[in-house]
FIGULO-563434 format. One record per residue (C-alpha): x, y, z; residue in one letter. Coordinates in Angstrom, 2 decimals. Each point is the difference from the previous one (the first is absolute). Layout:
<recs>
<rec c1="X" c2="Y" c3="Z" code="A"/>
...
</recs>
This chain:
<recs>
<rec c1="-4.37" c2="1.45" c3="-19.76" code="X"/>
<rec c1="-0.60" c2="-3.35" c3="-1.40" code="X"/>
<rec c1="-2.12" c2="-2.37" c3="2.85" code="X"/>
<rec c1="1.46" c2="-3.57" c3="0.57" code="X"/>
<rec c1="-2.98" c2="-2.49" c3="-0.75" code="X"/>
<rec c1="-1.80" c2="-1.45" c3="2.79" code="X"/>
<rec c1="1.08" c2="-3.71" c3="1.50" code="X"/>
<rec c1="-1.99" c2="-2.63" c3="-1.81" code="X"/>
<rec c1="0.00" c2="-2.07" c3="3.54" code="X"/>
<rec c1="1.19" c2="1.23" c3="3.19" code="X"/>
<rec c1="3.11" c2="-2.34" c3="-0.46" code="X"/>
<rec c1="1.12" c2="2.65" c3="-2.59" code="X"/>
<rec c1="0.06" c2="3.24" c3="2.41" code="X"/>
<rec c1="2.48" c2="1.15" c3="2.63" code="X"/>
<rec c1="-2.73" c2="0.52" c3="2.77" code="X"/>
<rec c1="-3.40" c2="-1.56" c3="0.66" code="X"/>
<rec c1="-2.15" c2="1.48" c3="2.94" code="X"/>
<rec c1="-2.99" c2="-2.08" c3="0.73" code="X"/>
<rec c1="-2.81" c2="1.31" c3="2.30" code="X"/>
<rec c1="2.50" c2="1.61" c3="2.09" code="X"/>
<rec c1="-1.83" c2="0.95" c3="3.65" code="X"/>
<rec c1="1.77" c2="2.36" c3="2.49" code="X"/>
<rec c1="-1.51" c2="1.90" c3="2.53" code="X"/>
<rec c1="1.26" c2="1.80" c3="3.14" code="X"/>
<rec c1="-2.52" c2="-0.43" c3="2.90" code="X"/>
<rec c1="-3.25" c2="0.62" c3="-1.46" code="X"/>
<rec c1="1.42" c2="2.07" c3="-2.27" code="X"/>
<rec c1="0.00" c2="-2.09" c3="-3.68" code="X"/>
<rec c1="3.54" c2="1.48" c3="-2.13" code="X"/>
<rec c1="-0.51" c2="-2.23" c3="-2.80" code="X"/>
<rec c1="-3.00" c2="-1.53" c3="-0.94" code="X"/>
<rec c1="0.15" c2="-3.16" c3="-1.64" code="X"/>
<rec c1="2.78" c2="1.07" c3="-3.28" code="X"/>
<rec c1="-0.07" c2="-2.07" c3="-3.09" code="X"/>
<rec c1="3.60" c2="1.17" c3="-2.36" code="X"/>
<rec c1="2.32" c2="-1.23" c3="-2.21" code="X"/>
<rec c1="2.62" c2="1.92" c3="-1.55" code="X"/>
<rec c1="2.03" c2="-1.61" c3="-2.92" code="X"/>
<rec c1="3.64" c2="-0.41" c3="-0.59" code="X"/>
<rec c1="1.76" c2="3.29" c3="-1.00" code="X"/>
<rec c1="-2.65" c2="2.52" c3="1.00" code="X"/>
<rec c1="-0.36" c2="3.22" c3="2.68" code="X"/>
<rec c1="-3.08" c2="-0.17" c3="1.67" code="X"/>
<rec c1="-1.04" c2="2.69" c3="1.65" code="X"/>
<rec c1="-2.54" c2="-0.24" c3="3.43" code="X"/>
<rec c1="-2.28" c2="3.11" c3="-0.26" code="X"/>
<rec c1="-1.91" c2="1.43" c3="2.41" code="X"/>
<rec c1="-0.97" c2="2.93" c3="2.70" code="X"/>
<rec c1="2.25" c2="-0.19" c3="3.41" code="X"/>
<rec c1="-1.41" c2="-2.90" c3="2.25" code="X"/>
<rec c1="-1.72" c2="-2.27" c3="-3.12" code="X"/>
<rec c1="2.16" c2="-2.60" c3="1.08" code="X"/>
<rec c1="2.96" c2="-0.28" c3="-2.92" code="X"/>
<rec c1="2.91" c2="0.48" c3="2.85" code="X"/>
<rec c1="-1.12" c2="-2.83" c3="1.84" code="X"/>
<rec c1="-0.24" c2="-2.38" c3="-3.21" code="X"/>
<rec c1="3.55" c2="0.96" c3="-0.79" code="X"/>
<rec c1="1.06" c2="-1.00" c3="3.26" code="X"/>
<rec c1="-1.98" c2="-3.10" c3="-0.12" code="X"/>
<rec c1="1.83" c2="-0.82" c3="-3.01" code="X"/>
<rec c1="3.31" c2="0.48" c3="1.21" code="X"/>
<rec c1="-0.89" c2="-2.13" c3="3.28" code="X"/>
<rec c1="0.55" c2="2.98" c3="2.22" code="X"/>
<rec c1="-3.94" c2="-0.43" c3="0.92" code="X"/>
<rec c1="-1.60" c2="-3.70" c3="0.31" code="X"/>
<rec c1="-3.75" c2="-0.11" c3="-1.82" code="X"/>
<rec c1="-2.84" c2="-1.11" c3="2.05" code="X"/>
<rec c1="-1.56" c2="-1.54" c3="-3.43" code="X"/>
<rec c1="1.54" c2="-0.66" c3="-3.51" code="X"/>
<rec c1="2.85" c2="-1.25" c3="-1.33" code="X"/>
<rec c1="3.01" c2="1.25" c3="-2.23" code="X"/>
<rec c1="2.13" c2="-1.79" c3="-2.57" code="X"/>
<rec c1="3.28" c2="2.05" c3="-0.83" code="X"/>
<rec c1="1.13" c2="-1.89" c3="-3.37" code="X"/>
<rec c1="-1.84" c2="-2.95" c3="0.46" code="X"/>
<rec c1="1.21" c2="-0.69" c3="3.71" code="X"/>
<rec c1="-3.01" c2="0.61" c3="2.80" code="X"/>
<rec c1="1.68" c2="2.81" c3="2.47" code="X"/>
<rec c1="-3.30" c2="0.23" c3="2.20" code="X"/>
<rec c1="-3.28" c2="-1.99" c3="0.16" code="X"/>
<rec c1="-1.45" c2="-2.68" c3="2.14" code="X"/>
<rec c1="2.98" c2="-1.62" c3="2.31" code="X"/>
<rec c1="2.87" c2="2.15" c3="-2.27" code="X"/>
<rec c1="2.14" c2="3.19" c3="1.08" code="X"/>
<rec c1="2.77" c2="0.31" c3="-1.57" code="X"/>
<rec c1="2.10" c2="3.03" c3="1.59" code="X"/>
<rec c1="0.43" c2="2.97" c3="-2.26" code="X"/>
<rec c1="4.16" c2="-1.08" c3="-0.22" code="X"/>
<rec c1="-0.93" c2="-2.95" c3="-1.76" code="X"/>
<rec c1="-3.18" c2="1.27" c3="-2.26" code="X"/>
<rec c1="3.14" c2="1.07" c3="-2.74" code="X"/>
<rec c1="-1.60" c2="3.72" c3="0.38" code="X"/>
<rec c1="1.86" c2="3.06" c3="-0.37" code="X"/>
<rec c1="-1.76" c2="3.27" c3="2.22" code="X"/>
<rec c1="0.64" c2="3.46" c3="-0.54" code="X"/>
<rec c1="-1.78" c2="1.83" c3="3.04" code="X"/>
<rec c1="-1.08" c2="3.43" c3="-0.27" code="X"/>
<rec c1="2.82" c2="1.30" c3="1.95" code="X"/>
<rec c1="2.44" c2="-2.30" c3="-1.90" code="X"/>
<rec c1="1.67" c2="-1.23" c3="3.22" code="X"/>
<rec c1="3.25" c2="0.09" c3="-1.04" code="X"/>
<rec c1="3.01" c2="-0.33" c3="2.90" code="X"/>
<rec c1="1.26" c2="3.55" c3="0.64" code="X"/>
<rec c1="3.21" c2="-1.13" c3="0.95" code="X"/>
<rec c1="0.76" c2="-2.49" c3="-2.95" code="X"/>
<rec c1="1.38" c2="1.10" c3="-3.27" code="X"/>
<rec c1="-2.54" c2="-0.32" c3="-3.30" code="X"/>
<rec c1="1.85" c2="-3.44" c3="-0.61" code="X"/>
<rec c1="0.05" c2="-1.45" c3="2.83" code="X"/>
<rec c1="-4.07" c2="1.02" c3="0.45" code="X"/>
<rec c1="-0.67" c2="-1.81" c3="-3.26" code="X"/>
<rec c1="2.05" c2="-3.03" c3="1.14" code="X"/>
<rec c1="-2.11" c2="-0.61" c3="3.52" code="X"/>
<rec c1="-1.82" c2="-2.21" c3="-1.51" code="X"/>
<rec c1="1.97" c2="-1.90" c3="-2.14" code="X"/>
<rec c1="0.62" c2="-3.06" c3="2.03" code="X"/>
<rec c1="1.46" c2="-3.41" c3="-0.93" code="X"/>
<rec c1="2.75" c2="1.80" c3="-2.85" code="X"/>
<rec c1="3.56" c2="0.05" c3="0.26" code="X"/>
<rec c1="1.72" c2="3.24" c3="0.00" code="X"/>
<rec c1="0.89" c2="0.52" c3="-3.01" code="X"/>
<rec c1="-3.57" c2="-1.22" c3="-1.04" code="X"/>
<rec c1="-1.67" c2="2.53" c3="2.13" code="X"/>
<rec c1="2.44" c2="2.89" c3="-1.16" code="X"/>
<rec c1="-1.02" c2="-0.87" c3="-3.54" code="X"/>
<rec c1="-4.21" c2="-0.09" c3="0.46" code="X"/>
<rec c1="0.84" c2="3.88" c3="1.50" code="X"/>
<rec c1="1.33" c2="1.21" c3="-2.73" code="X"/>
<rec c1="-2.31" c2="-1.82" c3="-2.19" code="X"/>
<rec c1="-3.13" c2="1.64" c3="1.64" code="X"/>
<rec c1="1.88" c2="3.26" c3="0.63" code="X"/>
<rec c1="0.80" c2="0.08" c3="-3.65" code="X"/>
<rec c1="-3.93" c2="-0.51" c3="-0.47" code="X"/>
<rec c1="-0.80" c2="2.64" c3="2.01" code="X"/>
<rec c1="1.83" c2="2.58" c3="-1.24" code="X"/>
<rec c1="2.83" c2="0.25" c3="2.91" code="X"/>
<rec c1="2.51" c2="-2.07" c3="-0.98" code="X"/>
<rec c1="2.79" c2="2.91" c3="1.63" code="X"/>
<rec c1="-2.27" c2="0.35" c3="3.20" code="X"/>
<rec c1="0.91" c2="-3.15" c3="1.82" code="X"/>
<rec c1="2.47" c2="1.36" c3="2.50" code="X"/>
<rec c1="-1.81" c2="2.88" c3="0.65" code="X"/>
<rec c1="-2.80" c2="0.11" c3="3.63" code="X"/>
<rec c1="-3.70" c2="0.61" c3="-0.23" code="X"/>
<rec c1="0.20" c2="3.31" c3="1.13" code="X"/>
<rec c1="1.59" c2="1.10" c3="-2.80" code="X"/>
<rec c1="-2.34" c2="-0.85" c3="-2.32" code="X"/>
<rec c1="-3.05" c2="1.91" c3="-1.24" code="X"/>
<rec c1="-3.32" c2="-1.62" c3="0.70" code="X"/>
<rec c1="-0.49" c2="-1.32" c3="-4.00" code="X"/>
<rec c1="3.47" c2="-1.21" c3="0.47" code="X"/>
<rec c1="-0.85" c2="-1.68" c3="3.59" code="X"/>
<rec c1="-3.18" c2="-1.18" c3="-2.05" code="X"/>
<rec c1="2.25" c2="-2.50" c3="-2.68" code="X"/>
<rec c1="2.62" c2="-0.80" c3="2.90" code="X"/>
<rec c1="-3.83" c2="-1.93" c3="1.66" code="X"/>
<rec c1="-0.68" c2="-1.22" c3="-2.98" code="X"/>
<rec c1="3.37" c2="-0.98" c3="-0.98" code="X"/>
<rec c1="-0.10" c2="-1.75" c3="3.52" code="X"/>
<rec c1="-3.24" c2="-2.12" c3="-0.89" code="X"/>
<rec c1="1.12" c2="-1.39" c3="-3.16" code="X"/>
<rec c1="3.31" c2="-1.33" c3="0.76" code="X"/>
<rec c1="-1.31" c2="-3.35" c3="1.11" code="X"/>
<rec c1="-2.20" c2="0.03" c3="-3.15" code="X"/>
<rec c1="-3.16" c2="-0.83" c3="1.65" code="X"/>
<rec c1="-2.72" c2="-1.06" c3="-1.42" code="X"/>
<rec c1="-1.94" c2="3.20" c3="0.46" code="X"/>
<rec c1="0.60" c2="3.04" c3="1.17" code="X"/>
<rec c1="-2.26" c2="2.18" c3="2.58" code="X"/>
<rec c1="-0.14" c2="3.58" c3="0.42" code="X"/>
<rec c1="-1.95" c2="1.99" c3="2.62" code="X"/>
<rec c1="-0.83" c2="3.50" c3="-1.00" code="X"/>
<rec c1="3.51" c2="0.28" c3="-1.66" code="X"/>
<rec c1="0.05" c2="3.64" c3="-1.35" code="X"/>
<rec c1="-1.60" c2="1.81" c3="3.45" code="X"/>
<rec c1="2.70" c2="1.51" c3="1.01" code="X"/>
<rec c1="0.90" c2="1.99" c3="-2.85" code="X"/>
<rec c1="-1.17" c2="3.12" c3="-1.54" code="X"/>
<rec c1="-1.86" c2="0.40" c3="-2.61" code="X"/>
<rec c1="2.04" c2="1.28" c3="-2.38" code="X"/>
<rec c1="2.55" c2="-3.46" c3="0.84" code="X"/>
<rec c1="-2.66" c2="-2.46" c3="0.25" code="X"/>
<rec c1="-0.43" c2="-0.04" c3="-3.64" code="X"/>
<rec c1="3.18" c2="-0.01" c3="-0.97" code="X"/>
<rec c1="1.01" c2="-2.94" c3="2.54" code="X"/>
<rec c1="-3.11" c2="-2.24" c3="-0.81" code="X"/>
<rec c1="1.05" c2="-0.06" c3="-3.96" code="X"/>
<rec c1="3.11" c2="-1.25" c3="1.27" code="X"/>
<rec c1="-1.35" c2="-2.49" c3="1.97" code="X"/>
<rec c1="-2.36" c2="-1.57" c3="-2.17" code="X"/>
<rec c1="3.03" c2="0.30" c3="-2.90" code="X"/>
<rec c1="2.34" c2="-2.33" c3="2.90" code="X"/>
<rec c1="-2.90" c2="-1.99" c3="0.52" code="X"/>
<rec c1="-0.50" c2="-0.94" c3="-3.75" code="X"/>
<rec c1="3.91" c2="-0.43" c3="-0.87" code="X"/>
<rec c1="0.13" c2="-2.52" c3="3.43" code="X"/>
<rec c1="-3.22" c2="-1.64" c3="-1.63" code="X"/>
<rec c1="-1.16" c2="0.17" c3="3.17" code="X"/>
<rec c1="-3.71" c2="-0.28" c3="1.72" code="X"/>
<rec c1="-1.13" c2="2.83" c3="2.48" code="X"/>
<rec c1="-3.11" c2="1.04" c3="1.94" code="X"/>
<rec c1="-0.15" c2="2.88" c3="1.17" code="X"/>
<rec c1="-2.22" c2="1.91" c3="2.35" code="X"/>
<rec c1="-1.04" c2="3.46" c3="-0.84" code="X"/>
<rec c1="-2.91" c2="2.39" c3="0.87" code="X"/>
<rec c1="0.83" c2="2.55" c3="-3.15" code="X"/>
<rec c1="-1.78" c2="-1.18" c3="-2.76" code="X"/>
<rec c1="2.13" c2="2.00" c3="-2.41" code="X"/>
<rec c1="2.92" c2="-2.24" c3="1.20" code="X"/>
<rec c1="-2.13" c2="-3.11" c3="-0.42" code="X"/>
<rec c1="-1.34" c2="0.91" c3="-3.37" code="X"/>
<rec c1="3.40" c2="1.16" c3="-1.32" code="X"/>
<rec c1="2.09" c2="-3.11" c3="1.30" code="X"/>
<rec c1="-1.72" c2="-3.31" c3="0.49" code="X"/>
<rec c1="-1.27" c2="-2.16" c3="-3.00" code="X"/>
<rec c1="-2.63" c2="-0.85" c3="2.55" code="X"/>
<rec c1="-1.78" c2="1.68" c3="2.71" code="X"/>
<rec c1="-1.81" c2="-1.42" c3="3.18" code="X"/>
<rec c1="-2.68" c2="2.42" c3="1.06" code="X"/>
<rec c1="-0.83" c2="-0.59" c3="3.84" code="X"/>
<rec c1="-2.49" c2="1.41" c3="2.60" code="X"/>
<rec c1="-0.63" c2="-1.20" c3="3.02" code="X"/>
<rec c1="1.87" c2="-2.88" c3="-0.09" code="X"/>
<rec c1="-1.94" c2="-1.20" c3="-3.21" code="X"/>
<rec c1="1.60" c2="-0.26" c3="-3.73" code="X"/>
<rec c1="-2.59" c2="1.87" c3="-2.11" code="X"/>
<rec c1="1.83" c2="-0.49" c3="-3.34" code="X"/>
<rec c1="3.45" c2="-1.07" c3="-1.34" code="X"/>
<rec c1="0.89" c2="1.10" c3="-3.77" code="X"/>
<rec c1="1.98" c2="1.78" c3="-2.20" code="X"/>
<rec c1="0.10" c2="3.64" c3="0.79" code="X"/>
<rec c1="-1.68" c2="1.18" c3="-3.36" code="X"/>
<rec c1="-2.86" c2="-2.81" c3="1.15" code="X"/>
<rec c1="-0.10" c2="1.40" c3="3.25" code="X"/>
<rec c1="-0.32" c2="3.47" c3="-0.79" code="X"/>
<rec c1="-2.53" c2="-0.67" c3="-3.04" code="X"/>
<rec c1="-1.96" c2="-2.63" c3="1.11" code="X"/>
<rec c1="-0.24" c2="-0.06" c3="3.78" code="X"/>
<rec c1="-1.73" c2="-2.89" c3="1.64" code="X"/>
<rec c1="-1.35" c2="1.79" c3="2.74" code="X"/>
<rec c1="-1.07" c2="3.30" c3="0.72" code="X"/>
<rec c1="2.78" c2="0.51" c3="3.05" code="X"/>
<rec c1="2.58" c2="-1.28" c3="-2.97" code="X"/>
<rec c1="-1.81" c2="3.20" c3="-2.47" code="X"/>
<rec c1="0.23" c2="2.62" c3="3.06" code="X"/>
<rec c1="3.21" c2="-1.15" c3="1.63" code="X"/>
<rec c1="2.40" c2="-0.55" c3="-3.32" code="X"/>
<rec c1="0.59" c2="3.05" c3="-2.06" code="X"/>
<rec c1="-2.16" c2="3.44" c3="0.31" code="X"/>
<rec c1="-4.18" c2="-0.54" c3="-0.83" code="X"/>
<rec c1="-3.04" c2="1.63" c3="1.10" code="X"/>
<rec c1="-2.99" c2="-1.89" c3="0.53" code="X"/>
<rec c1="-3.64" c2="1.04" c3="-0.64" code="X"/>
<rec c1="-3.88" c2="-1.81" c3="0.19" code="X"/>
<rec c1="-1.19" c2="-1.27" c3="-3.36" code="X"/>
<rec c1="-3.35" c2="-1.69" c3="-0.55" code="X"/>
<rec c1="-0.23" c2="-2.70" c3="-2.22" code="X"/>
<rec c1="-1.34" c2="0.68" c3="-2.97" code="X"/>
<rec c1="0.97" c2="-3.20" c3="-2.10" code="X"/>
<rec c1="2.14" c2="-2.81" c3="0.22" code="X"/>
<rec c1="3.35" c2="1.77" c3="-1.36" code="X"/>
<rec c1="-1.96" c2="3.71" c3="0.94" code="X"/>
<rec c1="-0.34" c2="2.55" c3="3.22" code="X"/>
<rec c1="-1.05" c2="3.06" c3="0.50" code="X"/>
<rec c1="1.81" c2="2.36" c3="2.07" code="X"/>
<rec c1="0.57" c2="3.84" c3="0.68" code="X"/>
<rec c1="2.06" c2="0.16" c3="-2.86" code="X"/>
<rec c1="-2.84" c2="-1.98" c3="-2.43" code="X"/>
<rec c1="-0.08" c2="-3.33" c3="-1.74" code="X"/>
<rec c1="3.11" c2="-1.64" c3="-0.04" code="X"/>
<rec c1="1.37" c2="-3.35" c3="-1.49" code="X"/>
<rec c1="1.14" c2="-2.43" c3="2.67" code="X"/>
<rec c1="2.93" c2="-2.90" c3="0.17" code="X"/>
<rec c1="-1.93" c2="-2.65" c3="1.58" code="X"/>
<rec c1="-3.46" c2="-0.82" c3="-0.15" code="X"/>
<rec c1="-2.49" c2="1.58" c3="2.59" code="X"/>
<rec c1="-1.89" c2="-2.69" c3="2.45" code="X"/>
<rec c1="-1.58" c2="2.27" c3="2.59" code="X"/>
<rec c1="-2.05" c2="3.10" c3="-0.52" code="X"/>
<rec c1="2.72" c2="2.59" c3="1.74" code="X"/>
<rec c1="3.31" c2="-0.07" c3="-0.39" code="X"/>
<rec c1="3.34" c2="1.77" c3="1.10" code="X"/>
<rec c1="1.64" c2="1.32" c3="-3.29" code="X"/>
<rec c1="3.57" c2="0.68" c3="0.35" code="X"/>
<rec c1="1.36" c2="3.11" c3="-2.26" code="X"/>
<rec c1="4.03" c2="0.06" c3="-0.81" code="X"/>
<rec c1="1.20" c2="3.93" c3="-0.15" code="X"/>
<rec c1="1.51" c2="-1.35" c3="-3.69" code="X"/>
<rec c1="-3.23" c2="-0.63" c3="-1.32" code="X"/>
<rec c1="-1.93" c2="3.11" c3="0.68" code="X"/>
<rec c1="0.51" c2="2.95" c3="-3.08" code="X"/>
<rec c1="-1.11" c2="3.42" c3="1.23" code="X"/>
<rec c1="-1.07" c2="2.23" c3="-2.76" code="X"/>
<rec c1="-0.81" c2="3.44" c3="0.96" code="X"/>
<rec c1="-4.16" c2="0.89" c3="-0.59" code="X"/>
<rec c1="-1.40" c2="2.58" c3="1.63" code="X"/>
<rec c1="-2.96" c2="-3.21" c3="-0.79" code="X"/>
<rec c1="1.99" c2="-1.96" c3="1.74" code="X"/>
<rec c1="-0.74" c2="-1.52" c3="3.82" code="X"/>
<rec c1="3.00" c2="0.13" c3="1.80" code="X"/>
<rec c1="2.16" c2="2.97" c3="1.56" code="X"/>
<rec c1="3.91" c2="0.24" c3="0.46" code="X"/>
<rec c1="0.36" c2="0.27" c3="3.55" code="X"/>
<rec c1="3.68" c2="-0.95" c3="-0.08" code="X"/>
<rec c1="3.43" c2="-0.99" c3="-2.01" code="X"/>
<rec c1="3.39" c2="-1.57" c3="1.08" code="X"/>
<rec c1="2.44" c2="0.76" c3="-3.05" code="X"/>
<rec c1="2.83" c2="-2.60" c3="-0.05" code="X"/>
<rec c1="1.79" c2="1.20" c3="-3.42" code="X"/>
<rec c1="-0.06" c2="-3.73" c3="-1.52" code="X"/>
<rec c1="-3.93" c2="0.31" c3="0.98" code="X"/>
<rec c1="-2.62" c2="2.14" c3="2.02" code="X"/>
<rec c1="-3.39" c2="-1.73" c3="2.67" code="X"/>
<rec c1="-2.53" c2="2.25" c3="-0.79" code="X"/>
<rec c1="-2.95" c2="-0.03" c3="2.66" code="X"/>
<rec c1="-3.97" c2="0.06" c3="-1.28" code="X"/>
<rec c1="-2.40" c2="0.04" c3="2.40" code="X"/>
<rec c1="-3.78" c2="-1.07" c3="-1.55" code="X"/>
<rec c1="-3.11" c2="1.53" c3="0.52" code="X"/>
<rec c1="-0.63" c2="-1.87" c3="3.16" code="X"/>
<rec c1="3.29" c2="0.46" c3="1.61" code="X"/>
<rec c1="1.62" c2="-3.10" c3="-1.03" code="X"/>
<rec c1="4.04" c2="0.74" c3="-0.83" code="X"/>
<rec c1="1.88" c2="-1.72" c3="-2.76" code="X"/>
<rec c1="3.23" c2="0.11" c3="-1.19" code="X"/>
<rec c1="1.38" c2="0.02" c3="-3.57" code="X"/>
<rec c1="3.29" c2="-0.31" c3="-1.07" code="X"/>
<rec c1="1.38" c2="1.53" c3="-3.31" code="X"/>
<rec c1="2.49" c2="1.48" c3="-1.96" code="X"/>
<rec c1="2.54" c2="2.74" c3="1.22" code="X"/>
<rec c1="-1.62" c2="2.79" c3="-1.84" code="X"/>
<rec c1="-1.78" c2="2.66" c3="2.46" code="X"/>
<rec c1="-3.20" c2="0.47" c3="-2.42" code="X"/>
<rec c1="-2.38" c2="0.05" c3="3.53" code="X"/>
<rec c1="-0.30" c2="1.68" c3="2.65" code="X"/>
<rec c1="-1.86" c2="0.23" c3="3.21" code="X"/>
<rec c1="-3.56" c2="0.85" c3="-0.33" code="X"/>
<rec c1="-0.24" c2="-1.26" c3="-3.23" code="X"/>
<rec c1="-3.42" c2="-1.48" c3="-1.09" code="X"/>
<rec c1="0.91" c2="-3.59" c3="-1.71" code="X"/>
<rec c1="-1.80" c2="-3.14" c3="-2.05" code="X"/>
<rec c1="1.28" c2="-3.21" c3="1.52" code="X"/>
<rec c1="0.46" c2="-2.62" c3="-1.87" code="X"/>
<rec c1="0.84" c2="-4.26" c3="0.96" code="X"/>
<rec c1="2.37" c2="-1.02" c3="-3.09" code="X"/>
<rec c1="-0.23" c2="-3.77" c3="-0.03" code="X"/>
<rec c1="-2.27" c2="-2.75" c3="2.27" code="X"/>
<rec c1="0.56" c2="0.70" c3="3.64" code="X"/>
<rec c1="0.27" c2="-2.79" c3="2.76" code="X"/>
<rec c1="-2.98" c2="-0.85" c3="2.48" code="X"/>
<rec c1="-1.08" c2="-1.95" c3="2.40" code="X"/>
<rec c1="-3.31" c2="-1.22" c3="1.61" code="X"/>
<rec c1="-1.78" c2="1.61" c3="3.05" code="X"/>
<rec c1="0.01" c2="4.09" c3="0.10" code="X"/>
<rec c1="3.49" c2="1.72" c3="1.62" code="X"/>
<rec c1="-1.20" c2="0.73" c3="4.27" code="X"/>
<rec c1="1.21" c2="3.65" c3="-1.05" code="X"/>
<rec c1="0.32" c2="2.07" c3="-2.89" code="X"/>
<rec c1="4.22" c2="0.97" c3="0.29" code="X"/>
<rec c1="1.07" c2="3.16" c3="0.34" code="X"/>
<rec c1="2.93" c2="1.28" c3="0.16" code="X"/>
<rec c1="1.44" c2="3.63" c3="1.76" code="X"/>
<rec c1="0.24" c2="2.99" c3="-2.08" code="X"/>
<rec c1="4.08" c2="-0.34" c3="-1.46" code="X"/>
</recs>
């Protein structure tokens, strides 16, 4: 998956959010958010429930008014001091979580709903174009109730694309689909957005969805942006401990500074990916970084194995009670009760100051 280049100036961006602030009573939903979305990119707003991502999306759409900051779409300020452009004039397409299709209108009429200022022939042509784009060219006369969930999703996307908006906003677009269909539909949606050369900003709490679909991921918590990066950077070089623990699987253990790039832990002395300044540190261990070798003199004991066919997740208990996870290939060469030596491959991600509590896991 190629990542579109980051815009060199705000004028080159499809969306610029500067200092966006939104509160509901005494609750701060979005806390001075800054964001630049490049044209032609797919950007995900990722975070736990209640972190402010949907509020941010709806404020960009114009469904909510900000309490501070500004929003610029395709170089035009649509929200800011003394400015509030209504949603229908922002050239933004919205795909809602429940699709919001009109049940009494055919697929074609649903898609044509937002096409204003065109002749009847122009509307017909544009509807045919976008239905072909989403693979539903033969479904125009059907009612939404006759479609599957994935097809309804594509109708909602076609309706959003029909007016040729500057920006497509998607709010948890795959949450209503079952797990098997979700993976297929999100690949379809990505292909459709790419074919349309669309710029999209979508909200999700599903990290797998964000990492597999987006060019850039915005990680939020408690209204604040922790990091904006491509998926690989986000996973391998998290900017904060929250990002490290929220994105992907990770165990965190306490460490003591041994040198600028060395830390002592329950797993021995480990190399770090960044310099340490404080005497103590939080050490992030990814499951794929652990290598287990059966060894009667080892310090770890296998307590659980979760087998997935293509790989397995092995849980190991250290003498101090710390539980760690190791991701291994499909060969079942370990079993519960085995004693193992635990190796850590590569430098570890660290953050200054020790964690408040060592992470442990419930037995699998």
